[in-house]
N, C-alpha and C positions, 0 to 999 in steps of 0.2 A: 504493499500500500504506500510505496514511496511517493508515488505522484500525487498523493492526497496532501502531502506536506506543502505543496505549492498553495494550498488554501489557507494555510495558517497565517500568511501575511495580511489576509483580509478578514481575519477574525474567525475562521472556521478550524478548530482544532478537534478532531474526532476523538482524541485521547482524553479530552477534558469532559466529554459528555457521559459523565458516570452517575448522575443524580436525577432522579425523577420517576414517575409511574408509567410513563410511556416508554416502552422497551422496543428497540429495533433490533430484530433478529434476522440474521441472513437466511434466505431460503436455501442457500448453497450448502450449509452445514449446520445450521441452527446456532451458529455463534452469536453471542450478543455484541453488537456493533456500538451500541450507545444507549444512553437514557436521557430523556428530557421530561421537564415538569409539565403538567398539564395546566392550561389556563383556567383560573377560577373566575367566578362571576364578577368580583370587584376589579379584578385586573383586566377582564374582558371589557367592562364598561369605560374604564379609563382609556384603554387602547383605541376603542371606537371614537370616543370624544377627541382624542389626539389626532386620529386619522381625518375626522371632519374638519379640524382646525387646519390641518394640512392641506385639504382640498380647497378651503377658502383662499389659501395663498397661491397654490398651484394653478388654479383656474385663470389667474391673472397673468400668467406667463404665456407668451405667444406659442402657438402651436409648434412652429419649426424650432423654437428653442426647446420645447419639450421633447421633440424628436431628437435633438442632440443628446439629451440624457440617455435615451434608449440606444442610440448610436454607441455611446461609450459603454453602456452596459453589454451590448452585444459583442464589442471588441474584448471586454473583460471575459466574457464567456468562451470566446475564442481562444484566448491565452490559456485558459484553464480547462479546455475541452477534454484532454486525457484523464485529468483528476475527476471531473464531473462524471465521465463516463464510467470510470472505475467505480465510483460511489454507486451509480444506478445498478451496475452489475452485481455489487455486494449487497444492496438493500432489496433489489427486486429479482435478481437472478437472470437477468437478460444476458445473451451472449454478447461478446465484445462489440461485434460490428453493429448490432441493434442498439446497444447502449450509446455508442458513439453517434449512430443516426438520430436518436432522440435529442442529443445535445446540439446536433445540426439543426434540428427543427427550432430550438430556442434561437440559434444565431439567425436563421432565415426569417422568423418572424420579426426580429429586431430590425433586419434589413428592410423587410416590407413595411414596418411601421414607420420607420424613418422617412421613407418616401411619401408615405400617407399623410405625415404630419403637415405637408404642403399641399394637400389635396382633399381637405375636409370641405367639400364644396357643398354650397346651397344652390337654390334655383332662383332666377329672376322670373317674375309672373306678370304677364300683361293684366293690367287693371282695366275694368269696364268703365271706371270713373275717369273723366278727364283731369288731368293735373295730379294724378296719382301714380305711384308705382308700388309693387308688392315684391317681396322677397321671402325666401325660405332661409332660415339661418339655424345653425346647429350649435349648441351650448354644451359645456361640460356638465355631466349629470350629478356627480356626487361621489360619495365613497362607495366603492364597488366591492362586495363580498365575493370570494372565490372559494369553492370547495372542490378539491380534486381527489381522484381515485389513485390507488397504488400502482396501476399498471403503466401510466405514463406520468410519473411524479414531477417531471420537469416541464415537458413540452406543453401539457394542457394549461398549466399555470400561466406559461409564457404567452400562449395564444391570447389569453385574457389580459394579462398584465401589460403587454406590449402596447395593446390598442387602447386599454383603459388609460394608461399614462399619457400617451400622445393626445388623447382626447380631453385631457384635463382634469382626471380623475385621481384620488388617492385610492389605494387598494389594501384590502385585509384579506389574508390567505389562511384557510383552515386545510392543511394537507391531510392525507390519509394517516391514521395513526400506525399504519404499517410502514410508512416511509417518511419518518419525521426528519430524517438527516439530510436527504436530498433537498427538502425545503430550506433547512437552515444553511445549507452550503450556497444555494442561489441567492438567499436573502443576505448572506454576508457579502457576496459580490455586488449586490445592488446597493447595500447600505455604504459599501466602500466608495462606490461611484457617486451617490448622492451627497455623501459627506464632503466631496471635493467639488461639487457643483454649485456655484454661488446661489442660483435661482431655485434650487430644490429645497423645500421645507423639511425640516425634521418630521419622522413618522409618516413619510409619503408611502412607505411600504411597511406592513406589519404582518408578522406570522403568529397565528394563534393556535398553538398545539392543543390537541384535545380529542375527545371521542365525540360520540353522537350529540351530546348536549350543546357542544360549541356550535355545530351546525344548526341546531335548533334555535339557539339565541340569534345566529346571523339571520336565519329566515324569518324570525319575528321581529327583527329590529327595524324600526321606521327610520332610523338613521341612515339606512342602506337603501338607497333607491333601486338597486340591481343586485341580484344574487345569482351568480353564475355557479351551477353545480354540475358535476360529473360523477356518475356512479350508477347505482342499479335504478331500475324502474320503481321499485318500491321506495327508495329514497327520494327519487325526483318527485313521486307523487306527494309525499309528505312535505317536501319543500314548496312545491307549487301551490299548494292549499294554503299553507301558512303565509307565503309571500302574497298571494292573491288577497287573503284576508285582510291585509293592511294596504291594499291597493299599490304594492310595489311590483317591480317587474323581475321575472325569472327567465334565466337562460339556461336550458337543460339540455345535456348531452347524456343520454341514458342507454338502456340496453340495445344490442343489436343481434338479430338472429339472420345473419347475412347468408344469401344463396349465391351459387354459381350455376351457370348453365352451359353445358357442352353440347354444341349443335352438331349436325351431320357433317358440316364442312369444316369443323375446327381442326386447327393445327395440333396434332396430338402431342408433339414434344412441347409446344408452349402451354398447353392445357395443363399437362401433368406438372410441369414446374410451377405454374401460376397456383394451382390448387395445393400443391405441397407446402409452398411458402405461406400461402394465405390461411390454411388450415392448421399447420403445425408451428408456424414461426410464433415466437414469444410464448412458447407453450399453450398456444390457443387462448392467451390472456389479452387479447386485443378487443376492443368493442367492434372493430371491423374484421375480425376473424371470420373466415368461410366455416359456417357451420352446417349448411345444407347443400347438396350438390344434386342437380338434376342433369342425368345423362341420356342423350338420345338413344333408343333402343339399339339402333345400328351401329353405335360406337361404345355401348356399354362394356361389353366383355374386354375390349382392347384397352380402354381408359381406366377402368376400375382394376384391371389386373396390372397394369403398370404402376398404378398408385400403390397397390398393396406391396409391390416389390420395392417402391421408393421409400414407403413408410418403414418397411423391414430393415432397410439400410441406413436410416437416419441415425446419426451420432447423438446419443442422449447422455447428458453428464454435466461435468463441471463447466459452467458457461466461460470461465476463464480459460479453458484449454483450447488450444488451436484445434480446429476441425469440429468442434461441437457445434450442432445446430439447434439442439432443444435443450434448454436448462430446465430447472425445477419449477413446480408449481409454488405458488407463494407460500402456502401453509397446509396444515393438516386438514381443515375445513374444505379447502379447495379439493384436495385429494378425495375426501369423503364424498363430495358433491358429484365429482366424476364417476366414482365407482357406483353411486346410486343411481346416476343417469344411465350407465351402461347396464345395470341390472334391470332397470325399467325397460330399456331397449329390448333385452333378451325376453323379457316377459311378453312384450308386444309383438314377438316373432322376428325380431331382428337378428341378423348373423353379425357377430361382433369380431373384428380382426384387431388385435393389439389391445391396448388399454391397460396392460399389466404394469405392475410396479417394477422398476429396475433398480437393482442394488448397485450403487456407485461406490467403490472401495474408498474408505476413509471419509466418506460424507453421508450425513444423516438427513439430507433433505428429501423431499417428496418428488422423486423422479419417475416419470411414467412414459410408456410407449404411446405415442399419439394413436388415436383408435379410428377406425373406419367401421361404420354400421350400416349394413346394407338392409333396407326396409322396403317392404312392397308398397307401402303408402305412408304418408305422414301420420304421426300419432301425437299424444299428449307430450311425450318426452321430447320429441324433435320440434315441436311447436314452441318450446320454451328455450330461453338461453341457459346453457350450462358454460360456466367460464372455464373451460378446460379444452384440450385439443381432441374433440370428438367431432367427426364428420359423418352426417347421415346422408346416405346416398340413395337416390331414387331413379327409376327409369321414366322417360317420357316419350310420348308419340309425336305431339305437335308442338310448335313454338308456343302458341296460345295456351296449351296445358302448362308448359314450363313457366310462362309468365304468371299464370294464375296461382301456381305453386309457390313462385316467389313472393306473390303479394299476399299469401294466405295467412301470414302470421301477424301477431299484434306489433311487432318491431318493424321499423322502416328506416333503417340507417343506410346500408350500403348493399349493392348487388353487382353482378358481373355476368356478361355473356361472352363466350368464346365461340367466334363464327367468322367465316369469310363470306358469308351471304349478306350483302348490303341491305336487301329488304328486311331481313330478320333483325339486323342491327338497328335500323331505323325505327321498326315497330318497337323494340324493346327501350328505345330512348324517347318514344313518343308519349303523348298523354294517355295512350291505352297500354302502355308498357309498365316498366318498373315503377313502383310507388315509393321508391326510396328517395332519400336526400341525395345519395350518390349513385350513379348508374355508369358502369364501365364496360367498354368493349375490348376484348383481348388482353386484359389484364385482370388481376384478382380484385376483390372488394377492399383490400387494405392498400396502404401505401398513398394516402392522400397528401397532395402538395399544399404548401402554405398559400399559394395563389388562389385557391379555390375555397369557398366557403364550406366549412365542414359542419355537418350535422343531419338529422334525419326527421321523419315524420312518425306520426302515430305515437306509440309509447316510447319511441326514441326521445320525444320531448319537443321537437319542433325548432330547437334553437340553432343558431349558426355561429361559428366561431371562425377566426382566421381570416382568410382573403375575401375578395369581392367587396360588398357594401356591409360587412358584419360590423365595421366600426359604428354603425348607426345605433347599435343596441347600447352602446356606452355614452350616448349623448341625447340630449332632449331637443326636439324640433319645435321651432318658433316661427310662425308665419307673421311677417311684419308689413304693414301698410303705411306708406309716407304720403301726405297730401303736401305738395309743394305749390298749390294754388292758392288763391284768396277766397275761393268759393267752398261750399260743402255740399257736393251732390252726394246722394245717398245710393247705395248699391240696390240693384233689381228696379230701378226707377221709383223707389218709395218717395213719396212727398210727405214732408213733415215740417211745414212752415210755421215759425215762431216769430212773433213781432218783438 
């Protein structure tokens, strides 16, 4: 862990984190990495008050100048990329390249936000009244609450934080209790940058460590006009109701039960590679993981046969080791949920290939062989998301049937079609096609880029983060009318003469 020493200069010292009731345990071997104290209610209220005061100062700073702060933060992340990636591997169990890829997402969203800080455009609107003009203007929203999950402990925060900051907001972050250390490392880098940035107020960014109750406090806090929450559908439903009850805004990134379709014209080599990475990468612990696969009858035996061979050859083990492709599940409950789902699939008549526990010498983590489950038809277990490397496989006859299967679940995050048929591709991307927030052709459902807005429909929550016009979620819109004449004509021809 020598690369982590580079973070000591900005105030993050892993060796000093030895006190507190939130314990970070590495899924690699069960080793305790560090301990941090949970936030109490009094500390929470004081932290929110300080964050609100910071917002009142930060909103006065011009947006391009706010972008400069984010640029400097992105540069700091670049300098410490190896250390941050190592910490993700230790705390989450991601293989080295995927951990580095997550840190690159932080860098990329910072670059995106810097350019965006000069493009927070409103509209000019033609007025029906002579001597008047109208315009739409976007203002900073306030203090933004961010709740993140364990599987992308840095990237998802950065998607929210970078945009919120250039939009003029302060931020408070409740990370997963499973990944408290990655949050502290990023927070230390941002604190170091803001400390040396004259326009940045103190407490512009705050980390609130804790369990469920801290998230509940954020959801119910009227001082936070927006709460962005990533996690399970159950969690999102609780957050949405609580935030709506106080007329706040929620931005939700929740469950995904993503499907891939392999058409008769599919490039088989491409399909097998795309499916294997999408279904088994990150040990199946992505919200965009491929969990359902519809293969045309004419291609079923060839594609599924190759998938079984590919799965059997996957290197499962220590994510720090060269050549490893699948690291551990995050913890014991994740392993138990996977085994329970596989048993339910067997009881539904499914044929299970893989899914067994793998012993890795010297390591006590929960390592498993990714599983393929062949089913005659969708069933209760395949219709729900299990956050583990399970791929349910079905045959289909027509593209319309496959699209209906894609859309038949309550989640609507990501989807994919492997085809060389232009008409099938266009149907899949049309209003009659995939009902998901993300629809891909000839790639898997995972691997979203910063330039595109990320999020989904139905029980996925409907929120959008990252690219496109997602910045508008972090601002408030104001329509403004200016009368530069000496008269007072009324809209819609209304007459209201007063002597």
